[in-house]
Wavefront OBJ file of the C-alpha trace (Angstrom):
o trace
v 164.325 228.619 50.605
v 160.517 227.433 51.896
v 161.221 223.718 50.882
v 164.398 223.931 53.027
v 162.824 225.752 56.304
v 160.162 222.905 56.211
v 162.508 219.822 55.536
v 164.344 221.622 58.837
v 161.252 221.942 61.324
v 160.346 217.805 59.819
v 163.704 216.429 60.645
v 164.027 218.685 64.068
v 160.329 216.925 64.946
v 161.547 213.637 63.827
v 164.505 214.548 66.065
v 162.443 215.423 69.115
v 160.448 212.294 68.754
v 162.953 209.803 67.962
v 164.803 211.673 71.326
v 161.300 211.055 73.048
v 161.040 207.402 72.202
v 164.558 206.307 73.087
v 164.373 208.101 76.562
v 160.391 206.494 77.048
v 162.213 202.934 76.015
v 164.801 203.488 78.524
v 162.390 204.900 81.128
v 160.479 201.529 80.588
v 163.513 199.087 80.739
v 164.489 200.890 83.759
v 160.790 200.521 85.554
v 161.216 197.069 84.346
v 164.769 196.165 85.574
v 163.416 197.568 88.992
v 160.027 195.427 89.079
v 161.986 192.633 87.931
v 164.369 193.127 90.520
v 161.601 193.537 93.580
v 160.108 190.357 92.068
v 163.364 188.800 92.572
v 164.311 189.651 96.108
v 160.498 188.530 96.680
v 160.932 184.710 95.472
v 164.350 184.845 97.239
v 162.791 186.330 100.440
v 159.983 183.512 100.369
v 162.596 181.240 100.009
v 164.925 182.031 102.503
v 162.108 181.905 105.091
v 162.482 179.216 107.689
v 159.033 179.378 108.676
v 156.855 179.418 105.542
v 158.844 179.105 102.243
v 155.684 178.553 99.747
v 156.382 179.647 96.347
v 154.213 183.328 96.021
v 152.404 181.651 93.077
v 151.415 178.316 91.168
v 150.410 177.238 88.090
v 146.761 178.437 87.739
v 144.420 174.900 88.618
v 142.137 173.639 85.321
v 138.807 173.591 85.699
v 137.301 170.225 86.102
v 134.994 168.198 83.640
v 131.650 167.041 84.847
v 131.966 163.404 86.561
v 130.343 160.935 84.325
v 129.163 157.889 85.331
v 129.578 154.770 83.999
v 129.847 151.695 84.128
v 131.040 149.355 87.749
v 134.340 148.110 87.595
v 133.353 144.497 86.319
v 136.883 142.407 87.149
v 136.693 143.804 90.689
v 132.853 142.849 91.160
v 133.385 139.424 90.247
v 136.553 138.937 92.685
v 134.474 139.991 95.353
v 131.878 137.530 94.548
v 134.129 134.906 94.214
v 135.516 135.522 97.102
v 132.101 135.650 98.920
v 131.101 132.354 97.386
v 133.687 130.506 98.499
v 133.217 132.063 101.569
v 130.065 131.034 101.925
v 130.900 127.306 100.977
v 133.933 127.617 103.565
v 131.908 128.449 106.578
v 129.469 125.717 106.058
v 132.278 123.265 105.541
v 133.807 124.000 108.582
v 131.109 124.709 110.971
v 128.631 121.826 110.317
v 130.125 120.024 113.216
v 130.511 122.432 115.510
v 126.852 124.197 114.481
v 125.110 120.369 114.698
v 127.099 120.336 118.567
v 126.408 123.389 119.313
v 122.784 124.702 118.032
v 121.903 121.739 116.414
v 122.207 122.298 113.354
v 124.766 122.283 111.265
v 123.385 125.099 108.468
v 123.358 127.261 111.525
v 126.477 129.639 109.953
v 126.234 128.876 106.244
v 121.875 129.989 106.902
v 123.150 133.100 108.912
v 125.947 133.734 106.429
v 123.950 133.631 103.623
v 120.916 136.089 105.056
v 123.787 138.709 106.308
v 125.321 138.381 102.633
v 121.818 139.342 101.314
v 120.791 141.507 103.086
v 124.099 143.608 102.403
v 123.802 142.767 98.596
v 120.433 144.531 98.441
v 121.163 147.443 101.152
v 124.476 148.520 99.107
v 123.107 147.927 95.524
v 121.242 151.699 95.322
v 124.312 152.906 96.870
v 126.254 151.906 93.843
v 123.508 152.590 91.424
v 123.026 156.210 92.588
v 126.040 157.130 94.958
v 127.865 159.919 93.721
v 131.835 160.581 94.405
v 130.273 163.654 97.210
v 128.141 161.597 99.097
v 130.543 159.626 100.374
v 132.562 162.804 102.044
v 128.888 163.240 104.316
v 129.039 159.514 104.970
v 132.595 160.085 105.588
v 131.985 162.674 108.456
v 129.193 160.699 109.217
v 130.219 157.106 110.266
v 133.132 158.819 112.565
v 130.555 160.419 114.174
v 128.145 157.404 114.869
v 131.096 154.982 115.397
v 132.205 157.549 118.939
v 129.151 157.050 120.629
v 128.655 153.436 119.401
v 132.212 152.591 121.087
v 131.482 154.532 124.063
v 128.036 152.183 124.553
v 130.113 149.182 124.420
v 132.795 150.024 126.938
v 130.111 151.046 129.640
v 127.393 147.843 128.754
v 128.006 146.127 126.045
v 128.295 142.310 125.477
v 131.431 139.833 126.961
v 132.880 137.119 125.432
v 136.284 135.488 125.605
v 137.299 137.694 128.054
v 136.761 140.879 126.042
v 132.710 143.213 126.048
v 133.038 144.397 121.948
v 129.688 143.320 121.467
v 125.800 145.352 121.629
v 122.708 143.054 121.127
v 119.986 145.348 119.551
v 117.132 142.554 119.682
v 118.173 139.467 117.197
v 121.079 141.511 116.096
v 124.777 142.022 117.461
v 126.626 144.778 116.269
v 130.554 145.098 117.120
v 131.536 148.445 116.845
v 135.521 148.459 116.496
v 134.608 147.046 112.912
v 132.365 150.268 112.200
v 135.641 152.461 113.312
v 137.648 150.497 111.071
v 135.784 151.488 108.033
v 135.502 155.091 109.625
v 139.081 155.847 109.703
v 139.170 154.910 106.306
v 136.744 157.641 104.964
v 137.207 160.447 107.469
v 140.940 160.310 106.655
v 140.274 160.354 103.347
v 137.984 163.624 103.590
v 140.464 165.567 105.930
v 143.300 164.988 103.606
v 142.054 165.592 100.547
v 139.960 168.842 101.979
v 143.551 170.094 103.250
v 145.897 168.898 100.742
v 147.348 171.853 100.080
v 148.099 172.521 104.092
v 149.637 168.890 104.121
v 151.556 169.443 101.690
v 153.056 173.203 102.795
v 156.483 174.144 103.390
v 154.801 175.649 106.415
v 156.681 172.802 109.062
v 154.578 173.050 112.777
v 151.340 174.971 110.952
v 151.296 173.300 107.807
v 152.728 169.357 108.078
v 153.054 168.433 111.035
v 149.879 170.474 111.998
v 147.798 169.053 109.015
v 149.289 165.784 108.076
v 150.522 164.107 111.254
v 148.476 166.193 114.410
v 145.280 166.172 113.382
v 144.893 163.326 111.535
v 146.486 160.962 114.607
v 143.804 162.678 116.780
v 141.166 160.848 114.546
v 142.783 157.651 114.553
v 144.066 158.141 118.575
v 140.480 158.869 119.769
v 139.319 155.584 118.336
v 142.330 153.375 119.201
v 141.513 154.580 122.875
v 138.149 153.395 122.658
v 138.910 150.149 121.672
v 141.501 149.577 123.605
v 140.103 149.310 127.038
v 136.884 146.937 125.335
v 140.022 145.217 125.935
v 140.777 144.918 121.780
v 144.447 144.615 121.282
v 143.763 143.678 117.639
v 140.941 145.556 116.749
v 143.508 148.463 118.174
v 146.185 147.467 115.887
v 144.178 147.877 112.611
v 143.160 150.745 113.491
v 146.140 152.220 114.050
v 147.852 151.002 110.626
v 145.135 151.526 108.656
v 145.171 155.079 110.099
v 149.129 155.573 109.668
v 148.639 153.807 106.185
v 146.496 156.797 105.081
v 148.171 159.375 106.436
v 151.144 158.526 104.398
v 148.888 158.585 101.433
v 147.381 161.332 102.196
v 150.635 163.489 101.905
v 151.991 163.359 105.680
v 156.258 163.218 105.915
v 157.176 160.032 106.614
v 159.675 161.273 109.177
v 156.574 162.369 111.033
v 155.085 158.467 111.293
v 158.675 157.234 111.992
v 158.948 159.168 114.977
v 155.553 158.401 115.567
v 156.375 154.324 115.065
v 159.239 154.430 117.237
v 157.053 156.197 120.272
v 154.600 153.147 120.153
v 157.398 150.470 120.503
v 158.294 151.460 123.166
v 154.845 152.587 124.898
v 153.972 148.624 123.560
v 157.179 147.340 125.403
v 155.308 149.390 128.730
v 151.515 147.766 127.677
v 152.798 144.406 128.233
v 154.024 144.470 131.447
v 150.465 145.553 132.434
v 148.676 143.482 130.176
v 149.520 139.644 131.251
v 147.564 138.426 129.028
v 149.255 139.714 126.234
v 152.628 138.509 127.355
v 151.249 134.948 127.290
v 150.439 135.057 124.145
v 153.777 136.485 122.673
v 155.859 133.271 125.520
v 153.550 130.760 123.616
v 154.247 132.032 120.088
v 158.316 132.181 120.610
v 158.332 128.771 122.434
v 155.603 127.202 120.869
v 157.106 123.663 121.141
v 157.876 123.953 124.579
v 154.609 124.630 125.833
v 152.002 122.746 126.975
v 149.504 121.073 123.537
v 146.850 120.108 125.970
v 147.195 123.794 127.597
v 147.707 127.206 126.023
v 148.983 126.019 123.038
v 146.276 124.363 122.148
v 144.278 126.333 119.607
v 147.697 127.192 117.726
v 149.187 123.760 117.373
v 145.921 122.504 116.343
v 145.497 124.968 113.799
v 149.099 124.109 112.784
v 148.395 120.354 112.507
v 145.228 120.938 110.158
v 147.864 122.963 107.726
v 150.119 120.643 108.169
v 147.934 117.711 107.569
v 145.849 118.309 103.945
v 149.268 118.364 102.341
v 149.079 119.607 98.750
v 145.683 118.917 97.733
v 144.029 118.584 100.833
v 141.886 115.386 102.373
v 138.457 116.626 100.540
v 135.977 119.017 100.999
v 134.080 119.000 103.988
v 136.908 115.498 105.016
v 138.086 117.969 107.788
v 139.343 116.077 110.709
v 140.395 119.017 112.839
v 136.951 120.518 113.084
v 135.585 117.918 115.507
v 136.471 119.731 118.152
v 139.930 120.477 118.435
v 140.131 123.550 116.525
v 138.499 126.000 118.741
v 135.798 128.274 116.316
v 136.898 126.439 113.287
v 134.214 128.769 111.344
v 135.622 131.938 112.619
v 139.259 133.430 113.019
v 141.181 130.167 112.037
v 138.614 129.525 109.486
v 142.110 129.299 106.839
v 143.452 126.707 108.647
v 139.979 124.404 107.634
v 141.102 124.969 103.383
v 144.308 124.322 103.981
v 143.014 120.878 105.686
v 140.421 120.030 102.765
v 141.957 121.729 100.328
v 145.765 121.148 100.399
v 148.376 123.965 99.387
v 146.374 123.928 96.039
v 143.008 125.602 97.968
v 145.385 127.778 100.171
v 146.806 129.236 97.344
v 143.773 129.620 95.287
v 142.687 131.564 98.587
v 145.261 134.398 98.822
v 145.334 134.464 94.775
v 141.797 135.557 94.741
v 142.745 138.139 97.573
v 145.863 139.736 94.929
v 143.896 139.833 92.713
v 140.760 141.622 94.702
v 143.358 143.625 95.626
v 145.510 144.788 92.758
v 142.250 146.084 91.186
v 141.755 147.890 93.988
v 145.107 149.679 93.422
v 143.826 150.000 89.972
v 140.162 151.755 90.757
v 142.297 154.218 92.969
v 144.943 154.897 90.498
v 141.886 155.750 88.170
v 139.622 157.860 91.142
v 138.152 161.189 89.710
v 139.885 163.038 92.593
v 141.965 162.483 95.547
v 139.104 161.736 98.303
v 137.638 159.137 96.158
v 141.326 157.407 95.445
v 141.927 157.480 99.753
v 139.196 156.012 99.991
v 139.582 153.211 97.407
v 142.990 152.698 98.539
v 142.358 152.615 101.959
v 139.237 150.096 102.520
v 141.748 147.847 99.980
v 144.448 147.738 102.366
v 142.078 147.014 105.015
v 140.855 144.052 103.345
v 144.518 143.550 102.215
v 146.174 144.236 105.945
v 143.347 141.955 107.552
v 144.211 139.164 105.711
v 147.726 138.750 105.806
v 147.551 139.295 109.628
v 144.614 136.627 109.709
v 146.916 133.778 108.009
v 149.924 135.208 109.832
v 148.519 134.194 113.362
v 146.783 131.322 112.393
v 149.934 130.044 110.710
v 151.963 131.343 114.168
v 153.921 133.454 112.290
v 153.019 136.186 114.711
v 151.219 136.212 118.137
v 147.683 134.383 118.579
v 145.096 137.164 118.303
v 141.685 137.510 117.350
v 141.434 138.667 114.019
v 138.729 137.458 111.313
v 139.367 136.266 107.554
v 138.059 138.659 105.760
v 134.490 136.880 103.432
v 135.432 133.844 105.322
v 135.022 134.437 108.563
v 131.533 134.067 110.856
v 130.331 137.279 111.495
v 127.135 139.038 111.113
v 128.986 143.248 111.193
v 132.115 142.120 110.056
v 130.728 140.111 106.636
v 128.346 143.223 105.985
v 130.606 145.681 106.353
v 132.997 143.791 103.987
v 130.490 144.147 101.619
v 129.619 147.100 101.927
v 133.016 149.004 101.285
v 133.280 146.852 97.982
v 130.232 148.693 97.236
v 131.777 152.212 98.064
v 134.408 150.660 96.013
v 132.510 149.837 92.691
v 130.742 153.104 93.509
v 133.596 154.888 92.610
v 134.766 152.553 90.023
v 131.703 153.815 87.981
v 133.574 157.764 88.142
v 136.673 155.814 87.013
v 139.050 157.524 84.185
v 138.935 154.274 82.907
v 137.790 153.092 79.029
v 134.716 150.878 79.541
l 1 2 3 4 5 6 7 8 9 10 11 12 13 14 15 16 17 18 19 20 21 22 23 24 25 26 27 28 29 30 31 32 33 34 35 36 37 38 39 40 41 42 43 44 45 46 47 48 49 50 51 52 53 54 55 56 57 58 59 60 61 62 63 64 65 66 67 68 69 70 71 72 73 74 75 76 77 78 79 80 81 82 83 84 85 86 87 88 89 90 91 92 93 94 95 96 97 98 99 100 101 102 103 104 105 106 107 108 109 110 111 112 113 114 115 116 117 118 119 120 121 122 123 124 125 126 127 128 129 130 131 132 133 134 135 136 137 138 139 140 141 142 143 144 145 146 147 148 149 150 151 152 153 154 155 156 157 158 159 160 161 162 163 164 165 166 167 168 169 170 171 172 173 174 175 176 177 178 179 180 181 182 183 184 185 186 187 188 189 190 191 192 193 194 195 196 197 198 199 200 201 202 203 204 205 206 207 208 209 210 211 212 213 214 215 216 217 218 219 220 221 222 223 224 225 226 227 228 229 230 231 232 233 234 235 236 237 238 239 240 241 242 243 244 245 246 247 248 249 250 251 252 253 254 255 256 257 258 259 260 261 262 263 264 265 266 267 268 269 270 271 272 273 274 275 276 277 278 279 280 281 282 283 284 285 286 287 288 289 290 291 292 293 294 295 296 297 298 299 300 301 302 303 304 305 306 307 308 309 310 311 312 313 314 315 316 317 318 319 320 321 322 323 324 325 326 327 328 329 330 331 332 333 334 335 336 337 338 339 340 341 342 343 344 345 346 347 348 349 350 351 352 353 354 355 356 357 358 359 360 361 362 363 364 365 366 367 368 369 370 371 372 373 374 375 376 377 378 379 380 381 382 383 384 385 386 387 388 389 390 391 392 393 394 395 396 397 398 399 400 401 402 403 404 405 406 407 408 409 410 411 412 413 414 415 416 417 418 419 420 421 422 423 424 425 426 427 428 429 430 431 432 433 434 435 436 437 438 439
């Protein structure tokens, strides 16, 4: 009997425990269902919000591996050095006659080219060897901060030449602040767009992508463009503006904002042309070159075309140009590509374009392997700057666009531009040392 009572008590306890467990399970299931329902409602509410519709939680960020410094990108270095060396040869060949006439020394521009290149290379090497990616962030902010007072200085008390006020003379050194501005806009936008990457890519329409992806970056660009256009320096303004818009696109700005802005700029450009006669004249020459006075305003463009046409397939030979004898204006500067075409023909012109293409391709690859978004934007921005100036210079001298002063990187005479181009190559090489590439 006692055993039966004990068994009954155990059965009652087990039944009670089972009932309790069942209740607990039901309660936990109910709580879980309620929590899931609340979570679902929160997510739906966030996605249905017209102003802010970002996911409430994202994938946890992985800890970045410490950066390791490797070797420079050898191929990028080779293509850059080939362009610099080729530029020195053509600088002498194109400028010898002009330099002899103007400065009583046929090697005047060659000596300048070698001197500026040597100084730039020596100054750049320590940065390539020791600068880390964080240093270029500080440099980016500093370069933009320095470019603004320099542009104000040149507008107020700069030296004039060719109807424009674009240079600052400090003793024997001549500085063109617009060249510094071209590099500065790349560096500062790379810094800003990488720092506010989350806001730029945000679904928050006006407080996010529009404000951080378009409005603030456009202020950075607009300040420099406004200071450059008053020199007046139309080509410099166009280049800085185009570089800025490409940087914004690469940084994540919505294309629709950029397209709307381009439409506004197109209308503003038409209005601008009505008030600046020299721009209208250049467009008329471009559109009606065959009807223009060959001894007047169309002289420079026509002589450049004659030089290109007379080169044929293999050219007249290095140093054998006839157009550099006072026909092509400033043959060592903006129109140096015409002398290359004349002396080296189609083969030489193709070789120059091919070298630039290899450099640009390699720059894109370095950007793809960069250690962070800031570094990638810097590399792509500086590479695009070289590509843009090369394309615009060739378009101008072939009369594919109106004539305006745009230099050919690594070839055209100009101390500030050459030194900065070499320094920009150094920045890319410095970043390439931290790229995720096989060494």
